[in-house]
N, CA, C and O atoms as a Tinker XYZ file with bonds, in Angstrom:
   436  protein
     1  N      0.733000   -1.410000    0.198000    73     2
     2  CA    -0.075000    0.197000    0.009000    64     1     3
     3  C      0.678000    1.297000   -0.374000    63     2     4     5
     4  O      0.297000    2.278000   -1.012000    81     3
     5  N      2.304000    0.933000    0.285000    73     3     6
     6  CA     2.890000    2.079000    0.189000    64     5     7
     7  C      3.763000    2.575000   -1.189000    63     6     8     9
     8  O      4.426000    3.611000   -1.127000    81     7
     9  N      3.722000    1.885000   -2.249000    73     7    10
    10  CA     4.019000    2.164000   -3.280000    64     9    11
    11  C      2.463000    2.479000   -4.354000    63    10    12    13
    12  O      1.315000    2.189000   -4.017000    81    11
    13  N      2.901000    3.161000   -5.718000    73    11    14
    14  CA     1.836000    2.736000   -6.532000    64    13    15
    15  C      1.077000    2.146000   -6.950000    63    14    16    17
    16  O      0.007000    2.551000   -7.405000    81    15
    17  N      1.744000    0.260000   -6.844000    73    15    18
    18  CA     1.127000   -0.705000   -7.081000    64    17    19
    19  C      0.360000   -1.275000   -5.658000    63    18    20    21
    20  O     -0.266000   -2.334000   -5.707000    81    19
    21  N      0.436000   -0.678000   -4.691000    73    19    22
    22  CA    -0.199000   -1.293000   -3.274000    64    21    23
    23  C     -1.353000   -1.051000   -3.731000    63    22    24    25
    24  O     -1.954000   -2.087000   -4.016000    81    23
    25  N     -1.850000   -0.224000   -3.899000    73    23    26
    26  CA    -3.197000   -0.104000   -3.826000    64    25    27
    27  C     -4.197000   -1.270000   -5.063000    63    26    28    29
    28  O     -5.252000   -1.900000   -4.991000    81    27
    29  N     -3.274000   -1.087000   -5.968000    73    27    30
    30  CA    -4.047000   -1.812000   -7.183000    64    29    31
    31  C     -4.000000   -3.458000   -6.620000    63    30    32    33
    32  O     -5.051000   -4.095000   -6.552000    81    31
    33  N     -2.521000   -4.148000   -6.178000    73    31    34
    34  CA    -2.401000   -4.988000   -5.448000    64    33    35
    35  C     -3.739000   -5.381000   -4.446000    63    34    36    37
    36  O     -4.236000   -6.482000   -4.684000    81    35
    37  N     -4.224000   -4.755000   -3.591000    73    35    38
    38  CA    -5.031000   -4.653000   -2.654000    64    37    39
    39  C     -6.194000   -5.034000   -3.127000    63    38    40    41
    40  O     -6.712000   -6.109000   -2.827000    81    39
    41  N     -6.689000   -4.205000   -3.885000    73    39    42
    42  CA    -7.975000   -4.375000   -4.812000    64    41    43
    43  C     -8.461000   -5.348000   -5.576000    63    42    44    45
    44  O     -9.612000   -5.733000   -5.781000    81    43
    45  N     -7.191000   -5.769000   -6.056000    73    43    46
    46  CA    -7.524000   -6.887000   -7.098000    64    45    47
    47  C     -7.063000   -8.210000   -6.112000    63    46    48    49
    48  O     -6.857000   -9.340000   -6.553000    81    47
    49  N     -6.966000   -7.873000   -4.915000    73    47    50
    50  CA    -6.842000   -9.490000   -4.108000    64    49    51
    51  C     -5.202000  -10.140000   -4.554000    63    50    52    53
    52  O     -4.738000  -11.119000   -3.970000    81    51
    53  N     -4.557000   -9.508000   -5.521000    73    51    54
    54  CA    -3.079000  -10.138000   -5.765000    64    53    55
    55  C     -2.244000  -10.394000   -4.757000    63    54    56    57
    56  O     -1.421000  -11.310000   -4.782000    81    55
    57  N     -2.423000   -9.518000   -3.710000    73    55    58
    58  CA    -1.403000   -9.296000   -2.410000    64    57    59
    59  C     -1.503000  -10.957000   -1.561000    63    58    60    61
    60  O     -0.678000  -11.275000   -0.704000    81    59
    61  N     -2.504000  -11.755000   -1.938000    73    59    62
    62  CA    -2.698000  -12.709000   -1.390000    64    61    63
    63  C     -1.744000  -14.207000   -2.221000    63    62    64    65
    64  O     -1.545000  -15.310000   -1.711000    81    63
    65  N     -1.342000  -13.754000   -3.509000    73    63    66
    66  CA    -0.798000  -14.910000   -4.165000    64    65    67
    67  C      0.228000  -15.560000   -3.593000    63    66    68    69
    68  O      0.384000  -16.781000   -3.583000    81    67
    69  N      1.196000  -14.437000   -2.933000    73    67    70
    70  CA     2.229000  -15.246000   -2.026000    64    69    71
    71  C      2.238000  -16.438000   -1.333000    63    70    72    73
    72  O      3.106000  -17.297000   -1.181000    81    71
    73  N      0.486000  -16.260000   -0.729000    73    71    74
    74  CA     0.425000  -17.567000    0.113000    64    73    75
    75  C     -0.048000  -18.775000   -0.250000    63    74    76    77
    76  O     -0.508000  -19.696000    0.425000    81    75
    77  N      0.150000  -18.631000   -1.564000    73    75    78
    78  CA    -0.358000  -20.149000   -2.559000    64    77    79
    79  C      1.276000  -21.187000   -2.373000    63    78    80    81
    80  O      1.435000  -22.395000   -2.552000    81    79
    81  N      2.336000  -20.060000   -1.932000    73    79    82
    82  CA     3.343000  -21.081000   -1.832000    64    81    83
    83  C      3.340000  -21.796000   -0.463000    63    82    84    85
    84  O      3.887000  -22.873000   -0.227000    81    83
    85  N      2.611000  -21.001000    0.441000    73    83    86
    86  CA     2.463000  -21.996000    1.693000    64    85    87
    87  C      1.404000  -23.023000    1.802000    63    86    88    89
    88  O      1.414000  -23.970000    2.587000    81    87
    89  N      0.299000  -22.678000    0.751000    73    87    90
    90  CA    -0.696000  -23.950000    0.429000    64    89    91
    91  C      0.214000  -24.997000   -0.500000    63    90    92    93
    92  O      0.143000  -26.203000   -0.263000    81    91
    93  N      0.899000  -24.594000   -1.350000    73    91    94
    94  CA     2.003000  -25.810000   -1.699000    64    93    95
    95  C      2.903000  -26.338000   -0.974000    63    94    96    97
    96  O      3.234000  -27.498000   -1.219000    81    95
    97  N      3.471000  -25.675000    0.011000    73    95    98
    98  CA     4.207000  -26.325000    0.709000    64    97    99
    99  C      3.702000  -27.354000    1.981000    63    98   100   101
   100  O      4.406000  -28.059000    2.704000    81    99
   101  N      2.051000  -27.153000    1.981000    73    99   102
   102  CA     1.407000  -28.016000    3.239000    64   101   103
   103  C      1.429000  -27.242000    4.265000    63   102   104   105
   104  O      1.223000  -27.921000    5.270000    81   103
   105  N      1.640000  -25.696000    4.609000    73   103   106
   106  CA     1.705000  -25.168000    5.597000    64   105   107
   107  C      0.233000  -24.373000    5.952000    63   106   108   109
   108  O     -0.147000  -23.889000    7.019000    81   107
   109  N     -0.333000  -24.429000    4.829000    73   107   110
   110  CA    -1.743000  -23.668000    4.777000    64   109   111
   111  C     -2.350000  -24.455000    3.831000    63   110   112   113
   112  O     -1.755000  -25.208000    3.060000    81   111
   113  N     -4.152000  -24.190000    3.923000    73   111   114
   114  CA    -4.910000  -24.993000    3.022000    64   113   115
   115  C     -5.461000  -23.562000    2.271000    63   114   116   117
   116  O     -5.002000  -22.456000    2.556000    81   115
   117  N     -6.488000  -23.782000    1.300000    73   115   118
   118  CA    -7.137000  -23.039000    0.371000    64   117   119
   119  C     -8.119000  -22.467000    1.564000    63   118   120   121
   120  O     -8.181000  -21.270000    1.842000    81   119
   121  N     -8.635000  -23.167000    2.016000    73   119   122
   122  CA    -9.769000  -23.126000    2.999000    64   121   123
   123  C     -9.474000  -23.193000    4.484000    63   122   124   125
   124  O     -8.728000  -24.097000    4.860000    81   123
   125  N     -9.962000  -22.356000    5.360000    73   123   126
   126  CA    -9.418000  -22.391000    6.910000    64   125   127
   127  C     -9.908000  -21.061000    7.738000    63   126   128   129
   128  O    -10.612000  -20.158000    7.286000    81   127
   129  N     -9.476000  -21.141000    8.790000    73   127   130
   130  CA    -9.642000  -19.560000    9.596000    64   129   131
   131  C     -8.111000  -19.355000    9.082000    63   130   132   133
   132  O     -7.282000  -20.160000    8.660000    81   131
   133  N     -8.072000  -17.868000    9.302000    73   131   134
   134  CA    -6.959000  -17.091000    8.618000    64   133   135
   135  C     -6.014000  -16.861000    9.516000    63   134   136   137
   136  O     -6.357000  -16.507000   10.644000    81   135
   137  N     -4.932000  -16.985000    9.258000    73   135   138
   138  CA    -3.498000  -17.190000   10.197000    64   137   139
   139  C     -3.773000  -15.603000   10.984000    63   138   140   141
   140  O     -4.242000  -14.577000   10.490000    81   139
   141  N     -3.317000  -15.850000   12.280000    73   139   142
   142  CA    -3.384000  -14.256000   13.046000    64   141   143
   143  C     -1.798000  -14.139000   13.578000    63   142   144   145
   144  O     -1.020000  -15.044000   13.878000    81   143
   145  N     -1.611000  -12.691000   13.583000    73   143   146
   146  CA    -0.529000  -12.533000   14.154000    64   145   147
   147  C     -0.120000  -12.989000   15.897000    63   146   148   149
   148  O     -0.959000  -13.159000   16.782000    81   147
   149  N      1.368000  -13.113000   16.052000    73   147   150
   150  CA     1.409000  -13.794000   17.448000    64   149   151
   151  C      0.987000  -12.823000   18.317000    63   150   152   153
   152  O      0.422000  -13.327000   19.288000    81   151
   153  N      1.048000  -11.396000   18.354000    73   151   154
   154  CA     0.570000  -10.494000   19.190000    64   153   155
   155  C     -1.095000  -10.905000   19.439000    63   154   156   157
   156  O     -1.558000  -10.436000   20.479000    81   155
   157  N     -1.694000  -11.426000   18.907000    73   155   158
   158  CA    -3.134000  -11.755000   18.728000    64   157   159
   159  C     -3.292000  -12.595000   19.330000    63   158   160   161
   160  O     -4.041000  -12.422000   20.290000    81   159
   161  N     -2.668000  -14.034000   19.119000    73   159   162
   162  CA    -2.772000  -14.957000   19.489000    64   161   163
   163  C     -2.587000  -14.906000   21.129000    63   162   164   165
   164  O     -3.435000  -15.444000   21.841000    81   163
   165  N     -1.243000  -14.119000   21.794000    73   163   166
   166  CA    -1.085000  -13.741000   22.910000    64   165   167
   167  C     -1.858000  -13.530000   23.929000    63   166   168   169
   168  O     -1.646000  -13.899000   25.084000    81   167
   169  N     -3.023000  -12.770000   23.417000    73   167   170
   170  CA    -4.080000  -11.881000   23.788000    64   169   171
   171  C     -5.308000  -12.738000   24.159000    63   170   172   173
   172  O     -6.113000  -12.486000   25.055000    81   171
   173  N     -5.318000  -13.903000   23.231000    73   171   174
   174  CA    -6.725000  -14.979000   23.555000    64   173   175
   175  C     -6.780000  -15.306000   24.695000    63   174   176   177
   176  O     -5.843000  -15.899000   25.230000    81   175
   177  N     -7.970000  -14.972000   25.368000    73   175   178
   178  CA    -8.233000  -15.699000   27.108000    64   177   179
   179  C     -9.036000  -16.248000   26.745000    63   178   180   181
   180  O     -9.862000  -16.054000   27.638000    81   179
   181  N     -9.588000  -16.977000   25.906000    73   179   182
   182  CA   -11.093000  -17.773000   25.721000    64   181   183
   183  C    -10.729000  -19.172000   25.420000    63   182   184   185
   184  O    -10.753000  -19.396000   24.210000    81   183
   185  N    -10.329000  -20.395000   26.310000    73   183   186
   186  CA   -10.097000  -21.559000   25.670000    64   185   187
   187  C    -10.506000  -22.064000   24.604000    63   186   188   189
   188  O     -9.865000  -22.604000   23.703000    81   187
   189  N    -12.247000  -21.773000   24.776000    73   187   190
   190  CA   -12.553000  -22.313000   23.278000    64   189   191
   191  C    -12.152000  -22.187000   22.046000    63   190   192   193
   192  O    -12.224000  -22.964000   21.094000    81   191
   193  N    -11.582000  -20.799000   22.182000    73   191   194
   194  CA   -11.242000  -20.222000   20.694000    64   193   195
   195  C     -9.961000  -21.125000   20.250000    63   194   196   197
   196  O     -9.790000  -21.445000   19.073000    81   195
   197  N     -9.294000  -21.414000   21.042000    73   195   198
   198  CA    -7.741000  -22.289000   20.769000    64   197   199
   199  C     -8.412000  -23.406000   19.982000    63   198   200   201
   200  O     -7.592000  -24.003000   19.285000    81   199
   201  N     -9.659000  -23.871000   19.882000    73   199   202
   202  CA   -10.068000  -25.092000   18.781000    64   201   203
   203  C     -9.432000  -24.639000   17.576000    63   202   204   205
   204  O     -8.898000  -25.373000   16.744000    81   203
   205  N     -9.529000  -23.238000   17.525000    73   203   206
   206  CA    -9.104000  -22.885000   15.703000    64   205   207
   207  C     -7.998000  -23.120000   15.310000    63   206   208   209
   208  O     -7.799000  -22.705000   14.169000    81   207
   209  N     -7.003000  -23.725000   15.875000    73   207   210
   210  CA    -5.876000  -24.139000   15.695000    64   209   211
   211  C     -5.590000  -25.316000   15.307000    63   210   212   213
   212  O     -4.447000  -25.566000   14.923000    81   211
   213  N     -6.567000  -26.267000   15.329000    73   211   214
   214  CA    -6.570000  -27.761000   15.381000    64   213   215
   215  C     -7.056000  -28.200000   14.013000    63   214   216   217
   216  O     -7.332000  -29.386000   13.829000    81   215
   217  N     -7.200000  -27.118000   12.847000    73   215   218
   218  CA    -6.963000  -27.430000   11.837000    64   217   219
   219  C     -5.978000  -26.378000   10.957000    63   218   220   221
   220  O     -5.685000  -25.340000   11.549000    81   219
   221  N     -5.547000  -26.522000    9.860000    73   219   222
   222  CA    -4.344000  -25.673000    9.231000    64   221   223
   223  C     -5.225000  -24.308000    8.710000    63   222   224   225
   224  O     -6.377000  -24.313000    8.276000    81   223
   225  N     -4.483000  -23.349000    8.859000    73   223   226
   226  CA    -4.984000  -22.031000    8.501000    64   225   227
   227  C     -5.125000  -21.941000    6.779000    63   226   228   229
   228  O     -4.511000  -22.675000    6.005000    81   227
   229  N     -5.867000  -21.105000    6.476000    73   227   230
   230  CA    -6.609000  -20.911000    5.160000    64   229   231
   231  C     -6.087000  -19.681000    4.380000    63   230   232   233
   232  O     -5.628000  -18.848000    5.160000    81   231
   233  N     -6.024000  -19.359000    3.255000    73   231   234
   234  CA    -6.202000  -18.448000    2.483000    64   233   235
   235  C     -7.942000  -17.619000    2.545000    63   234   236   237
   236  O     -8.204000  -16.417000    2.498000    81   235
   237  N     -8.440000  -18.247000    2.607000    73   235   238
   238  CA   -10.017000  -17.970000    3.066000    64   237   239
   239  C    -10.734000  -18.405000    4.004000    63   238   240   241
   240  O    -10.332000  -19.332000    4.706000    81   239
   241  N    -11.533000  -18.016000    4.134000    73   239   242
   242  CA   -12.797000  -18.668000    5.247000    64   241   243
   243  C    -14.172000  -18.121000    5.689000    63   242   244   245
   244  O    -14.563000  -17.015000    5.314000    81   243
   245  N    -14.773000  -18.790000    6.359000    73   243   246
   246  CA   -15.970000  -18.391000    6.667000    64   245   247
   247  C    -16.095000  -16.670000    7.031000    63   246   248   249
   248  O    -16.981000  -15.905000    6.651000    81   247
   249  N    -14.930000  -16.367000    7.869000    73   247   250
   250  CA   -15.055000  -14.719000    8.044000    64   249   251
   251  C    -14.993000  -13.861000    7.145000    63   250   252   253
   252  O    -15.548000  -12.769000    7.260000    81   251
   253  N    -14.093000  -14.325000    5.778000    73   251   254
   254  CA   -13.900000  -13.691000    4.896000    64   253   255
   255  C    -15.320000  -13.525000    4.012000    63   254   256   257
   256  O    -15.655000  -12.441000    3.534000    81   255
   257  N    -15.920000  -14.466000    3.900000    73   255   258
   258  CA   -16.972000  -14.561000    2.921000    64   257   259
   259  C    -18.303000  -14.020000    3.559000    63   258   260   261
   260  O    -19.404000  -14.173000    3.030000    81   259
   261  N    -18.091000  -13.387000    4.719000    73   259   262
   262  CA   -19.256000  -12.887000    5.661000    64   261   263
   263  C    -18.676000  -11.365000    5.707000    63   262   264   265
   264  O    -18.867000  -10.789000    6.777000    81   263
   265  N    -18.100000  -10.751000    4.851000    73   263   266
   266  CA   -17.774000   -9.570000    4.720000    64   265   267
   267  C    -16.699000   -8.889000    5.939000    63   266   268   269
   268  O    -16.618000   -7.743000    6.383000    81   267
   269  N    -15.936000  -10.140000    6.244000    73   267   270
   270  CA   -14.652000   -9.390000    7.282000    64   269   271
   271  C    -15.187000   -8.562000    8.372000    63   270   272   273
   272  O    -14.433000   -7.707000    8.838000    81   271
   273  N    -16.057000   -8.651000    8.723000    73   271   274
   274  CA   -15.894000   -7.441000   10.098000    64   273   275
   275  C    -15.171000   -7.474000   11.097000    63   274   276   277
   276  O    -14.937000   -8.459000   11.798000    81   275
   277  N    -14.707000   -6.215000   11.240000    73   275   278
   278  CA   -13.708000   -5.918000   12.306000    64   277   279
   279  C    -14.057000   -6.160000   13.644000    63   278   280   281
   280  O    -13.788000   -5.307000   14.490000    81   279
   281  N    -14.612000   -7.197000   13.948000    73   279   282
   282  CA   -15.030000   -7.545000   15.281000    64   281   283
   283  C    -14.630000   -8.667000   15.854000    63   282   284   285
   284  O    -15.478000   -9.534000   15.644000    81   283
   285  N    -13.534000   -9.156000   16.622000    73   283   286
   286  CA   -12.920000  -10.155000   17.057000    64   285   287
   287  C    -13.772000  -11.512000   17.428000    63   286   288   289
   288  O    -13.594000  -12.624000   16.932000    81   287
   289  N    -14.719000  -11.153000   18.399000    73   287   290
   290  CA   -15.693000  -12.191000   18.644000    64   289   291
   291  C    -16.679000  -12.740000   17.355000    63   290   292   293
   292  O    -17.122000  -13.888000   17.395000    81   291
   293  N    -17.009000  -11.765000   16.126000    73   291   294
   294  CA   -17.483000  -12.406000   14.946000    64   293   295
   295  C    -16.608000  -13.328000   14.184000    63   294   296   297
   296  O    -16.851000  -14.383000   13.597000    81   295
   297  N    -15.478000  -12.610000   14.361000    73   295   298
   298  CA   -14.316000  -13.615000   13.682000    64   297   299
   299  C    -14.224000  -14.955000   14.088000    63   298   300   301
   300  O    -14.147000  -15.918000   13.325000    81   299
   301  N    -14.235000  -14.993000   15.511000    73   299   302
   302  CA   -13.956000  -16.131000   16.207000    64   301   303
   303  C    -14.943000  -16.950000   16.109000    63   302   304   305
   304  O    -14.812000  -18.160000   15.925000    81   303
   305  N    -16.040000  -16.334000   16.226000    73   303   306
   306  CA   -17.485000  -17.480000   15.840000    64   305   307
   307  C    -17.531000  -18.202000   14.582000    63   306   308   309
   308  O    -17.880000  -19.376000   14.462000    81   307
   309  N    -17.181000  -17.478000   13.716000    73   307   310
   310  CA   -17.150000  -18.078000   12.342000    64   309   311
   311  C    -15.964000  -19.201000   11.939000    63   310   312   313
   312  O    -16.109000  -20.108000   11.120000    81   311
   313  N    -14.672000  -18.891000   12.772000    73   311   314
   314  CA   -13.498000  -19.929000   12.808000    64   313   315
   315  C    -13.934000  -21.065000   13.180000    63   314   316   317
   316  O    -13.681000  -22.114000   12.588000    81   315
   317  N    -14.796000  -20.940000   14.435000    73   315   318
   318  CA   -14.950000  -22.004000   15.333000    64   317   319
   319  C    -15.902000  -22.867000   14.743000    63   318   320   321
   320  O    -15.733000  -24.086000   14.711000    81   319
   321  N    -17.337000  -22.044000   14.065000    73   319   322
   322  CA   -18.161000  -22.986000   13.274000    64   321   323
   323  C    -17.368000  -23.442000   12.189000    63   322   324   325
   324  O    -17.705000  -24.622000   12.098000    81   323
   325  N    -16.698000  -23.271000   11.498000    73   323   326
   326  CA   -16.035000  -23.798000   10.144000    64   325   327
   327  C    -15.115000  -25.024000   10.797000    63   326   328   329
   328  O    -15.025000  -26.075000   10.164000    81   327
   329  N    -14.493000  -24.884000   11.964000    73   327   330
   330  CA   -13.849000  -26.145000   12.405000    64   329   331
   331  C    -14.601000  -27.210000   13.203000    63   330   332   333
   332  O    -14.145000  -28.329000   13.441000    81   331
   333  N    -15.851000  -26.737000   13.610000    73   331   334
   334  CA   -16.926000  -27.738000   14.029000    64   333   335
   335  C    -17.827000  -28.440000   12.885000    63   334   336   337
   336  O    -18.345000  -29.526000   13.146000    81   335
   337  N    -18.031000  -27.814000   11.574000    73   335   338
   338  CA   -18.680000  -28.135000   10.645000    64   337   339
   339  C    -18.054000  -28.471000    9.498000    63   338   340   341
   340  O    -18.627000  -28.752000    8.445000    81   339
   341  N    -16.699000  -28.445000    9.710000    73   339   342
   342  CA   -16.070000  -28.786000    8.120000    64   341   343
   343  C    -16.489000  -30.112000    7.304000    63   342   344   345
   344  O    -16.718000  -31.239000    7.743000    81   343
   345  N    -16.515000  -29.682000    6.125000    73   343   346
   346  CA   -16.900000  -30.768000    5.096000    64   345   347
   347  C    -16.342000  -30.419000    3.701000    63   346   348   349
   348  O    -16.104000  -29.260000    3.360000    81   347
   349  N    -16.151000  -31.492000    2.922000    73   347   350
   350  CA   -15.760000  -30.791000    1.752000    64   349   351
   351  C    -16.662000  -29.719000    0.926000    63   350   352   353
   352  O    -16.297000  -28.637000    0.467000    81   351
   353  N    -17.790000  -30.254000    0.875000    73   351   354
   354  CA   -19.160000  -29.310000    0.428000    64   353   355
   355  C    -18.915000  -27.717000    1.200000    63   354   356   357
   356  O    -19.095000  -26.694000    0.539000    81   355
   357  N    -18.662000  -27.684000    2.063000    73   355   358
   358  CA   -18.758000  -26.281000    3.051000    64   357   359
   359  C    -17.512000  -25.729000    2.390000    63   358   360   361
   360  O    -17.682000  -24.662000    1.800000    81   359
   361  N    -16.254000  -26.262000    2.373000    73   359   362
   362  CA   -14.962000  -25.832000    1.249000    64   361   363
   363  C    -15.374000  -25.426000    0.113000    63   362   364   365
   364  O    -15.105000  -24.276000   -0.234000    81   363
   365  N    -16.001000  -26.145000   -0.590000    73   363   366
   366  CA   -16.138000  -25.639000   -2.086000    64   365   367
   367  C    -17.275000  -24.229000   -2.028000    63   366   368   369
   368  O    -17.051000  -23.263000   -2.757000    81   367
   369  N    -18.276000  -24.245000   -1.252000    73   367   370
   370  CA   -19.087000  -23.007000   -0.890000    64   369   371
   371  C    -18.318000  -21.794000   -0.392000    63   370   372   373
   372  O    -18.683000  -20.659000   -0.695000    81   371
   373  N    -17.184000  -22.044000    0.423000    73   371   374
   374  CA   -16.403000  -20.715000    0.850000    64   373   375
   375  C    -15.544000  -20.481000   -0.545000    63   374   376   377
   376  O    -15.168000  -19.326000   -0.747000    81   375
   377  N    -15.212000  -21.471000   -1.503000    73   375   378
   378  CA   -13.970000  -20.974000   -2.409000    64   377   379
   379  C    -14.811000  -20.449000   -3.399000    63   378   380   381
   380  O    -14.340000  -19.656000   -4.214000    81   379
   381  N    -16.237000  -20.850000   -3.453000    73   379   382
   382  CA   -17.248000  -20.275000   -4.624000    64   381   383
   383  C    -17.447000  -18.851000   -4.258000    63   382   384   385
   384  O    -17.122000  -17.988000   -5.072000    81   383
   385  N    -18.002000  -18.493000   -2.992000    73   383   386
   386  CA   -17.839000  -17.081000   -2.707000    64   385   387
   387  C    -16.952000  -16.240000   -2.697000    63   386   388   389
   388  O    -17.127000  -15.038000   -2.901000    81   387
   389  N    -15.612000  -16.934000   -2.391000    73   387   390
   390  CA   -14.634000  -16.075000   -2.298000    64   389   391
   391  C    -14.167000  -15.892000   -4.066000    63   390   392   393
   392  O    -13.501000  -14.897000   -4.351000    81   391
   393  N    -14.500000  -16.759000   -5.046000    73   391   394
   394  CA   -14.279000  -16.359000   -5.936000    64   393   395
   395  C    -14.821000  -15.128000   -6.706000    63   394   396   397
   396  O    -14.317000  -14.291000   -7.455000    81   395
   397  N    -16.273000  -15.406000   -6.121000    73   395   398
   398  CA   -17.226000  -14.150000   -6.860000    64   397   399
   399  C    -16.722000  -13.012000   -6.573000    63   398   400   401
   400  O    -16.452000  -12.177000   -7.435000    81   399
   401  N    -16.457000  -12.777000   -4.818000    73   399   402
   402  CA   -16.007000  -11.687000   -4.313000    64   401   403
   403  C    -14.444000  -10.963000   -4.877000    63   402   404   405
   404  O    -14.168000   -9.765000   -4.819000    81   403
   405  N    -13.874000  -11.677000   -5.227000    73   403   406
   406  CA   -12.544000  -11.603000   -5.839000    64   405   407
   407  C    -12.994000  -10.877000   -7.168000    63   406   408   409
   408  O    -12.410000   -9.867000   -7.560000    81   407
   409  N    -13.837000  -11.323000   -7.701000    73   407   410
   410  CA   -14.261000  -11.010000   -9.590000    64   409   411
   411  C    -15.028000   -9.610000   -9.237000    63   410   412   413
   412  O    -14.928000   -8.637000   -9.985000    81   411
   413  N    -15.740000   -9.591000   -8.130000    73   411   414
   414  CA   -16.727000   -8.404000   -7.832000    64   413   415
   415  C    -15.567000   -7.181000   -7.059000    63   414   416   417
   416  O    -15.897000   -5.995000   -7.074000    81   415
   417  N    -14.575000   -7.497000   -6.580000    73   415   418
   418  CA   -13.895000   -6.610000   -6.037000    64   417   419
   419  C    -14.271000   -6.239000   -4.753000    63   418   420   421
   420  O    -13.970000   -5.182000   -4.199000    81   419
   421  N    -14.938000   -7.144000   -4.299000    73   419   422
   422  CA   -16.104000   -6.918000   -2.895000    64   421   423
   423  C    -14.687000   -7.116000   -1.571000    63   422   424   425
   424  O    -13.784000   -7.947000   -1.660000    81   423
   425  N    -14.837000   -6.250000   -0.594000    73   423   426
   426  CA   -14.562000   -6.386000    0.517000    64   425   427
   427  C    -13.068000   -6.237000    0.673000    63   426   428   429
   428  O    -12.581000   -6.333000    1.800000    81   427
   429  N    -12.130000   -5.956000   -0.628000    73   427   430
   430  CA   -10.754000   -5.480000   -0.502000    64   429   431
   431  C    -10.766000   -4.226000   -0.005000    63   430   432   433
   432  O    -11.772000   -3.548000   -0.215000    81   431
   433  N     -9.892000   -3.781000    0.593000    73   431   434
   434  CA    -9.526000   -2.366000    1.322000    64   433   435
   435  C     -8.231000   -2.365000    0.657000    63   434   436
   436  O     -7.439000   -1.442000    0.849000    81   435
């Protein structure tokens, strides 16, 4: 975002492409809870929220396809719902919604 290309990369979601290397190396999945910074992890005081770490992080997830509201508890609720209700069909639905959002440029800031 600091260069002339930053806003374009963010708007088109091309800034997410480097995460594909993490997916290809097996460190991430296409769908799952988004990785969180260490400083956020250190502030988690709800033991139930740690269940989100029982699955690999993903490039997209329920929180992202529901508008990415900047509310910690809502994000946590979506992450835990994903962990509890995981299925191949759920992953396909999330991927379809993600592709639609990227094409429409929805949610990218």
